[in-house]
N, C-alpha and C positions, 0 to 999 in steps of 0.2 A: 652720236648714237651708235655708230659701228663699234666704238671702243667699249661701250656699256654692254653691247650684245656679246662681245668676246668675253668680258668679265663674267657675264651671266652663264655663258656656256661652260667656261672653265670651272665656275663654282658648282654648277649642276653636275658636271662630270666628276668632280671631286666627291660630291655627296653620294653619287652612285657607287663609286669605287670604294667609299668608306664603309659601305654596308658589309657586315660580316655574315657569312653563311654558316649555319650550324651543320655539324656532321650528321650522318645518318645513325652512327653508333658511337658511343663513348664507353670506355672501360673504366670501371671503378674498383676501388680496393676493398670496400666494405659492404655491409648490408643496407647502406643508405647512400643517397646522392647529395653531394654538396655543390654549392654554387661554383666552387673552385674546380670541380670536375668538368665544368663546361667553359669557364672563363678564367683568365688570369686576374685574380683579385688579391688584395692585401688580406693578411690573416684576420685583421679586425673586422673586415667587411664580409668574411665568409659566413655562410649559414647553411643549414640543412634544408633541403627542398622536398625530398621524398624518401620513403623507406622501401626497400625491396622485400616483398612478402617472404615469410618463413618457408623454407624448402624450395624457394625459387631463386634463380640466379640472373634473371633479366627483368627489366621493367620497360614498358613502352608508354611514352607520354605523347599525347596529341600535340601537334605542332602549335596550334593557337593557344593552348593552355600554357605551354612552356614559354612562349613568347610573351604572353601576358604577365607571367611571373617575373620574367627578366625586365620588362618595362616598369613593373611596380617597384623594382629594385634599382631603377635608374639607368638601365641598359636598353637604349632605344634602337641602336644601330645594328640590330640582328634580324635575320630572316632565315627561311629554310625552304628548300624545294621539295622536302620530304613531308608527307602527311603526319608521320609519326617519327619520333626520335627514340632510339633504343639505348638503354644503359645495360651494360653487361658486366657482371662481377668477374673480375680477372682471376683466373685460376692460380693458386699459389704453388706453381710447379717450376722446376728448373729446366729450361729448354736449351741449355748449353749444348747438349749432345745433338739435338735436332738441328741447331744452328750450324754446328760443325759439319753435319752431314750435308746440309744445303750448300755451304761454302765449298766443300769438297766436290760436290756434283758440278757446280758452275765453274770452278777452277779447272776441272778436268775437261770441260767442254769448250772453254774459251781460252785462247792462247794469251790474250792480254785483257784482263778484267780488273777493275778497281772497285771493290765492294765498300760502300759507305755504311750500310746498316742492313740487318736482317731481323725481321719480326716474325714470331710464331705464336699462334693462339689456337687452342683446341676448339673444335666446332661445338662441343658440349663441355660444360663446366667439369673440371677435374680437381679433386682434392690432392691427388698425387699421381705420379707415373709408376707403371709397373717396374719391378726390379730388373727384369730382363726383357728385351725386345729388340727387334730389327727394324730399320727404317726403310721405307719403300716410296718410290716416286713414279709418277706417270712417265711413259717413255718419251713424251715430248715436253716434259716439265721445264727443261732448260731453255726452251724457246720463249718463255714468258717470265716477267718479273713477279707475277703473282701465281699462286697455285695451291694445290691441295696435296699433302703427303699423308701417309698413314704409317703407324707402327704396328707390328704384328707380335703378339705376346706368345709365350711358350704354349699356351693352350689354344693357339690359332685365333685369338680375338683381334679384331682390327679397331684401332682408335684413330680418328681422322683429325687433321690440323690444317688450318689456313696459314699460309706464309706469304711474305713479301720480301723481296730483296731489292735494295737500291744500289745500282751499280752502273758503271760505264764500261763499254766494251769497244774494242778496235775491230773494225770490219772493212771490207772492200766495197767501194761504190763505183759506178761508171763515171769516168771523167768526161766522157762524151757519148753520143749514141753509138752503140755497138751492134753491128749487123750479125745476123745468124751465121754461124760457122766461122766467125772471125776469131783469131787467136787472142787470148787475154794477155795483155802486156802492161808495162808501166806507162805506155802511151795512152791507153784507153781506160785504165783503172787507177784509183788512188785509195789510200787508207784514210779512214775517218773514225773518230772516236765519238760515240753516241751513247745516250742513256738507254740502258736495256729496258725495253717495254714489251713488245711482242713481235716475233718474227714468224712469217708464214712457213719458213723452212730454215735449216741451219745456214747462217750467213758464211760466205767465204771470208776467211780471216787473213790469209796470206796468199801471195802470188807464186805459183809454181811455174816458172818460166818454161815454155814449150810443153805444157802439160794439159791445159784446158782450152776449150773454145766455146763460144756462145751457142747454146741450144736453140735460142730464138733471139729476136731483136730485144735489146736492153736499152732503156732510155737513160739519158743523162741524169746523174745523181741517184739513180735507182740502186738500192742495196742488192748486191749480187749474192744469190744463195746457191746451194748445191743443186737445186732444181733448175737453175738457169744455165748450168754448164755440163759439158760432157768431155770425156777424154779427147785430147787433140788428135786429129788425123795427121800422122807424121809421114804417111804415104798417100799421095793423091792419085786418083784414077787418071791414067793417061801419061803419068810421069815416068821417066826412066829411073830405075833403081838398081843398086848393086846387090847381087845375089851371091851368097857363098855356098859351096857344096863340098862336103868331105867325102872323099872316095879313096878307100884303101890307105887312109892316113894322110892323104894329100889334100890340101885346101885348093879348091878351084873357084875362081871368081869370074863372073860375067855380068853383063847388063841385060835387063829385061824391062818390058813395059808393064806397068801395073794395070790390071783390068778392074780393080776395085780400090776404094778408099780403105785405109788400114790404120788402126791404132796400135800402140805397143802391145805385142803379144797376139795380135789378130792373125788368123790364117786367111790368106787372100790368094787369088789366082793371078799369075803373070804370064806373059807371052815372050818367049825367046825370039831372037832375030830370025830363026828358021821356021817360026810359026808354031812351034810346039808349046803347049800350055803346061804349067807346073803349079803346084800348091806350095806356097812358102809361108814362113812365119815372120812377121815384122819384128826386127830387133833394134831398130833405130830410125832416125830420119832418113828416108830413102834408102834404107838397108833392110835386107831380109836374108833368111837362110832356108835352104830346101829342107822340107820335113823328112 
């Protein structure tokens, strides 16, 4: 009995996963919709299902109506979570320049990126592209694999496009829990290659040794972004630092106690051994010079 239950469950699971979900939108090349626009069918089995009305470039079909047509043609293993299925006539335009602009943007932002594909479609049907235009992106476009760009024509007209890029990028993740103010290093971070989807902020892509520290606690396997780090304090409050002073062409060196934390280039207060306070500029790890 147990054996038959296992067989039944396996069969039932197979049937569930065998069901194909229809997309919410299909692109077509003509003013009509063919069965082959939805399914992979042999040429002899292909047939015209609907026409797109004159002067229109989209057609919405009720889900149940479309599924009934598919079943009448012998295709039973299809379903849809959408109430309507839209068919959009594909614009006969060359998007090569737009794709190159997208590729240039993402390659500029990511040190290591492998792009598999880029798709670009106008939000509204276009018969052709203007002769001259410039391409524009949202300032945070590179943080997502999907977005909207627009082209601006010479007469200041904007034309919008949806785009999607399929790519993998190399980023830094936390190798273990990183506490606030901890220096980032190869001990607590590692590189990881992931599919570009959506980042909340620009991910850290390489490790700058002795340059960054955690702005707050970071959990194991979390992607480390620019929001999660700040420049490393290379002078710690209470530590002894070497201070240089130029006086009449002579370099004078002495030690002093830092009264503040300091990053490279920061101006901080220090106290000399005689109790006198000075303002100095941080020039290295535990090194400063008098302003």
